C-alpha positions, 0 to 999 in steps of 0.5 A: 194465702192470707196472714191473719192480722194479730194484735198484741196485748197493748193494742188490744188493751188500746182499743178496748180502752182498759187497764191490763189488770181489768182485762187479766180479771175478764180473762180468769172469769172467761169474758176475754176474746180468745188469745194465743199465747206465743212460745216467749209468753207474749199473748196475741189476739186475732183481729177476727177473734177481737171483732167476735169479742166486740160483737158478743159484747154489743149482744149482751 
């Protein structure tokens, strides 16, 4: 079974070239990629979710 690639928030911010504050504002508006919050409070984004988000940004 293949394991999903997950990215840490810092990795996502680097890739999308965005500050943490701007990302959280976008998240509050429901415009951020789908995220999962781990029991320890850390946030992860799957590569598939980030790629889908990029595709939706291109379409907009």
